[in-house]
C-alpha positions in Angstrom: 7.5 -16.9 1.9 9.6 -16.4 -1.2 11.6 -19.5 -0.3 14.5 -17.5 1.0 15.4 -17.6 4.6 16.3 -14.0 5.2 19.2 -12.9 7.5 20.3 -9.5 8.3 23.3 -10.0 6.0 21.2 -11.0 3.1 18.9 -7.9 3.5 21.9 -5.7 3.7 23.4 -7.3 0.7 20.1 -6.5 -1.3 20.1 -3.0 -0.2 23.9 -2.6 -1.1 23.2 -4.0 -4.6 20.4 -1.4 -5.1 22.6 1.3 -3.7 25.3 0.3 -6.2 22.9 0.4 -9.1 21.9 3.9 -8.0 25.4 5.2 -7.7 26.1 4.0 -11.3 23.1 6.0 -12.5 20.8 3.2 -13.4 18.1 4.5 -11.0 17.3 8.1 -11.9 14.1 8.1 -9.7 13.4 8.7 -6.1 14.9 6.0 -3.8 14.6 5.4 0.0 16.8 2.5 1.2 16.3 0.4 4.2 19.0 -0.1 6.8 19.4 -0.6 10.5 16.1 -2.5 11.3 17.0 -6.0 9.8 17.0 -7.8 13.1 13.7 -6.2 14.4 11.9 -7.0 11.2 13.2 -10.7 11.0 12.0 -11.2 14.5 8.5 -9.7 13.7 7.6 -11.1 10.4 7.1 -14.7 11.5 4.0 -13.5 13.2 2.7 -12.3 9.7 0.9 -15.2 8.0 0.3 -16.1 4.4 -2.7 -14.2 3.1 -2.2 -11.4 5.7 -2.1 -7.9 4.3 1.1 -5.9 4.8 0.8 -2.1 4.3 4.1 -0.4 3.8 5.8 3.0 3.1 8.2 4.7 0.7 10.9 2.7 2.5 9.4 -0.8 1.7 12.2 -3.1 0.4 12.6 -5.2 3.6 8.7 -5.5 4.1 8.4 -6.6 0.5 11.2 -9.2 0.6 10.0 -10.6 4.0 6.5 -10.9 2.8 7.5 -13.0 -0.2 8.1 -10.8 -3.1 11.2 -12.3 -4.9 14.3 -10.1 -4.8 14.7 -10.2 -8.7 11.2 -9.0 -9.0 11.6 -6.3 -6.5 14.9 -5.1 -8.2 13.2 -4.9 -11.5 10.5 -2.9 -10.1 12.9 -0.4 -8.5 14.9 -0.1 -11.8 11.7 0.8 -13.6 11.0 3.7 -11.3 8.6 2.0 -8.9 10.7 2.1 -5.7 7.9 4.0 -4.0 5.2 2.1 -5.8 5.6 -1.7 -4.8 2.4 -3.6 -5.0 1.4 -7.3 -5.1 -2.3 -8.1 -5.2 -1.7 -11.9 -4.9 0.5 -11.3 -1.7 -1.8 -8.6 -0.4 1.2 -6.2 -0.4 0.2 -2.5 -0.5 1.8 0.7 0.2 1.5 4.5 0.0 4.4 7.0 -0.4 2.2 9.7 1.2 2.6 10.0 5.0 -0.4 8.7 6.7 -1.8 7.5 3.5 -2.3 3.8 4.5 -3.6 3.9 8.0 -7.3 4.5 7.2 -7.1 2.0 4.4 -5.7 -0.6 6.8 -8.7 0.0 9.1 -11.0 -0.4 6.1 -9.4 -3.8 5.1 -9.6 -5.0 8.7 -13.2 -4.0 8.9 -14.1 -6.0 5.7 -12.2 -9.0 7.1 -14.0 -8.8 10.3 -17.4 -8.7 8.6 -16.4 -11.7 6.4 -15.4 -13.7 9.4 -11.8 -14.0 7.9 -8.8 -15.2 9.9 -6.5 -12.8 8.1 -5.0 -9.9 9.7 -3.7 -6.5 8.6 -0.1 -5.3 9.4 0.4 -1.6 8.7 3.9 -0.3 9.0 4.7 3.5 9.5 7.5 5.6 10.7 7.4 7.9 13.7 6.7 10.9 11.4 3.4 9.3 10.4 2.6 8.8 14.1 2.5 12.6 14.3 -0.5 12.8 11.9 -4.3 13.0 12.8 -4.9 10.4 10.1 -3.1 7.9 12.3 -5.1 8.9 15.4 -8.4 8.4 13.6 -7.4 5.1 12.3 -5.9 3.8 15.6 -9.2 4.9 17.5 -11.4 3.1 15.0 -9.4 -0.1 15.0 -9.2 0.0 18.8 -12.8 0.9 19.3 -14.2 -1.8 16.8 -11.6 -4.5 17.8 -10.4 -4.9 14.2 -7.7 -7.3 13.2 -5.2 -4.8 12.5 -1.8 -4.0 14.0 0.1 -0.8 13.4 3.8 -1.0 13.6 5.7 2.1 14.3 9.3 1.9 13.0 10.9 4.5 15.3 14.3 5.9 14.5 13.3 9.2 16.3 13.4 11.1 13.0 10.9 12.5 10.4 13.1 13.0 7.4 15.9 14.9 9.1 14.0 16.3 12.0 14.1 14.8 15.5 11.1 13.9 17.6 12.2 16.5 20.2 12.5 19.3 17.5 9.1 18.5 16.3 7.2 18.3 19.5 9.3 20.0 22.1 10.3 16.6 23.8 11.1 13.1 22.8 8.4 11.3 24.9 6.5 8.6 23.3 2.8 8.8 23.0 1.0 5.8 24.6 -1.2 4.0 22.2 -3.8 1.1 22.5 -2.6 -2.5 22.1 -3.3 -2.4 18.4 -0.1 -0.4 18.1 3.4 -1.9 18.3 6.6 0.1 18.3 10.3 -0.9 17.8 13.3 1.4 17.8 16.3 1.3 15.5 19.0 3.6 14.1 18.7 4.3 10.5 22.0 3.6 8.5 21.1 5.1 5.2 20.1 8.7 4.4 16.4 9.6 4.1 16.6 9.7 0.4 19.1 8.2 -2.2 22.5 7.0 -1.1 24.3 10.3 -0.4 26.3 9.8 -3.6 25.6 11.7 -6.8 25.3 9.4 -9.9 26.6 10.4 -13.2 24.0 12.8 -14.8 24.4 11.5 -18.3 23.8 8.0 -17.4 20.7 8.9 -15.2 19.3 10.9 -18.2 19.8 7.9 -20.6 17.6 5.8 -18.2 14.9 8.4 -17.3 11.5 7.8 -18.6 8.4 10.0 -18.8 5.6 10.1 -16.3 3.3 8.4 -18.8 5.9 5.6 -19.5 6.3 4.8 -15.8 2.6 5.2 -15.1 0.3 5.1 -18.2 -3.0 7.0 -17.5 -6.2 5.1 -17.4 -9.1 5.6 -19.8 -11.6 7.4 -17.7 -14.1 8.3 -20.5 -17.8 7.5 -19.7 -21.2 7.7 -21.4 -24.4 7.9 -19.5 -27.5 6.0 -20.6 -30.2 8.6 -20.2 -33.7 7.2 -19.9 -37.0 9.1 -19.3 -38.5 8.9 -15.7 -41.6 10.4 -14.0 -39.7 10.5 -10.7 -38.7 13.8 -9.1 -35.1 14.5 -8.5 -35.4 13.6 -4.8 -37.3 10.5 -5.6 -34.7 9.6 -8.3 -31.9 9.8 -5.7 -33.8 7.4 -3.4 -34.5 5.0 -6.1 -30.9 5.0 -7.0 -29.8 4.4 -3.4 -32.3 1.5 -3.0 -31.0 0.0 -6.2 -27.4 0.3 -5.0 -28.5 -1.3 -1.7 -30.2 -4.1 -3.4 -27.1 -4.9 -5.3 -25.1 -5.2 -2.0 -23.3 -1.8 -1.7 -22.4 -0.6 1.7 -22.8 3.0 2.7 -20.5 5.0 4.9 -20.5 8.4 6.5 -22.1 10.4 9.3 -25.8 10.9 9.2 -26.1 7.6 7.6 -27.9 5.5 10.5 -29.7 8.5 12.1 -31.1 10.5 9.2 -30.5 8.0 6.3 -28.6 10.5 4.2 -31.6 13.0 4.1 -34.0 10.0 3.8 -32.4 8.7 0.7 -31.2 5.5 2.4 -34.5 4.5 4.1 -35.0 1.4 2.1 -31.4 0.2 2.6 -30.9 -2.6 5.1 -29.4 -1.3 8.3 -26.6 -4.0 8.0 -25.3 -2.2 5.0 -25.1 1.2 6.7 -22.0 2.1 8.7 -22.1 5.4 10.8 -18.5 6.9 10.8 -16.9 9.4 13.1 -16.8 13.0 11.8 -13.5 12.3 10.2 -13.8 12.6 6.4 -10.4 11.2 5.4 -11.0 8.2 7.5 -14.5 7.7 5.9 -12.9 7.5 2.3 -10.0 5.4 3.6 -12.4 2.9 5.2 -14.1 2.6 1.9 -10.9 2.1 -0.1 -9.8 -0.6 2.3 -13.2 -2.4 2.1 -13.3 -2.2 -1.7 -10.0 -4.3 -1.8 -12.0 -7.1 -0.1 -14.8 -7.1 -2.7 -17.2 -4.6 -1.2 -18.7 -1.7 -3.3 -18.8 1.1 -0.7 -20.7 4.4 -1.2 -19.3 7.3 0.9 -21.8 10.1 1.7 -20.8 13.6 1.9 -23.7 15.9 2.9 -21.8 19.1 1.7 -19.0 19.5 -0.8 -17.2 21.7 1.6 -16.5 18.7 3.8 -14.8 16.7 1.0 -11.8 19.1 1.4 -11.0 17.3 4.6 -10.7 14.1 2.6 -8.7 15.5 -0.3 -5.7 13.2 0.6 -7.7 10.0 0.5 -9.7 11.1 -2.6 -7.0 12.8 -4.7 -3.7 11.1 -3.7 -5.2 7.6 -3.2 -8.6 6.7 -4.5 -7.8 8.5 -7.8 -4.2 7.1 -8.2 -4.3 3.6 -6.8 -5.1 1.6 -9.9 -2.8 3.7 -12.1 0.3 3.6 -9.7 -0.2 -0.1 -9.0 -0.5 -0.9 -12.7 -4.0 -2.5 -12.1 -3.0 -4.7 -9.0 -5.5 -2.8 -6.9 -8.7 -1.4 -8.0 -11.0 1.0 -6.1 -14.7 0.7 -6.9 -15.8 3.2 -4.5 -18.8 5.7 -5.2 -18.8 9.2 -3.7 -22.4 10.4 -3.1 -21.9 14.1 -2.8 -24.3 17.0 -2.1 -24.0 20.8 -3.0 -26.0 22.8 -0.4 -27.0 25.4 -3.0 -30.6 26.1 -2.1 -33.6 25.7 0.2 -34.0 26.6 3.8 -31.3 26.5 6.4 -28.6 28.2 4.5 -25.3 27.7 6.4 -23.0 30.4 4.9 -19.9 30.2 2.7 -18.0 27.4 4.3 -21.0 25.1 3.9 -22.4 25.8 0.5 -19.6 25.7 -2.0 -19.9 23.8 -5.3 -16.5 22.1 -5.7 -17.7 20.1 -8.7 -15.1 21.9 -11.2 -12.5 21.8 -8.5 -12.6 18.0 -8.2 -12.9 17.5 -12.0 -9.5 19.2 -12.2 -7.9 17.3 -9.3 -8.9 13.8 -10.2 -8.9 11.7 -13.5 -11.9 9.5 -12.4 -15.5 10.6 -13.4 -17.1 13.4 -11.6 -20.7 13.4 -12.7 -22.7 16.6 -12.1 -26.4 15.8 -12.2 -29.2 18.4 -12.7 -32.3 16.2 -13.6 -33.7 12.8 -12.3 -32.7 11.2 -15.4 -29.2 12.2 -14.9 -29.3 11.1 -11.3 -30.5 7.5 -12.3 -28.0 7.2 -15.2 -25.1 8.5 -13.2 -25.6 6.0 -10.2 -26.2 3.2 -12.7 -22.9 3.9 -14.3 -21.2 4.1 -11.0 -22.7 0.8 -9.9 -21.4 -1.0 -12.9 -17.9 0.8 -12.9 -14.9 -1.1 -11.5 -13.3 2.2 -10.5 -14.1 5.3 -8.4 -17.0 7.5 -9.4 -18.1 10.8 -7.8 -21.8 11.7 -8.3 -22.9 15.4 -7.6 -26.3 16.0 -6.3 -27.9 19.5 -5.9 -29.9 20.4 -2.9 -31.8 23.1 -4.9 -33.6 20.4 -6.9 -34.7 18.4 -3.9 
């Protein structure tokens, strides 16, 4: 797609060049070099069409080159500390350096493409270490069950970092996945990280930048437009949800279709409500993926406690994507969250925590705590208009 006809020798030559730059001290940041799977990827990539999404990992250079990112552009990104943060919105190239971080997002993109009637597909590459994760199981089951246009490719070298499959699981047998999962085997020819050679420290220090220089922080300040209302707190929540529904938002979570999120979604068209498995990380990942295709998802958490199960998707991904991609990808997702802090049916310490301050410390995006109907309406109005993620906190004691 970049106009280059890639061969194994050309891919290896690119890797050797990057390795040489590392060994001279010009790359003082983390680096995961490709090697050993050139032929397998060259055979596979003709199936991936222009416009298809490719989701990659911390070891992404071959995927990026074969999907059309020019080698000089990729080299420049690597030299500027982005070897684990290669993104291209125009080419639909996305990645995560967190194990299992892409799989739910891939399912969400595929769900959006299916709903839009698109002919595009999603190709999500993972290592056999990611195959070990529950996140992968959830995403595969969702893609398979809903027949989504997504293929997961396991790049199996039998190792997760430096641990063999047998040492991790007690045997080296492969798990049998549905047809949406492909697997190829290869022997890695490069170390897990860096090159095995230690570069000159003084040279590395001269090229090293600060976190802020590599990834400038976003301005996440917000102001709410508070207006008086005669609605009760509960009525204001329903009014806000109806308004979001009228604007085209989609709603995701469990107790969405049966239950309407404690009745707050009763005026939202059923076509905009997506009942999910009880898999919180999957819920948020689906929303992230759908947002890449122009949707404005609202994810419902009926208790704050349950958000801890989605901390990876919320804190490592939803919060960081725009920053680490330098604006290539935005995540206009709303988290509708409830603190079970009052009323009947008290469920104990694991179902009634208020984690507002915890998430305000963990993420940079707005976490808006509402204590009045006026604040509810203003918070959701702000969230509707925002092009990034917003968490709105509701309190059951006011309902």
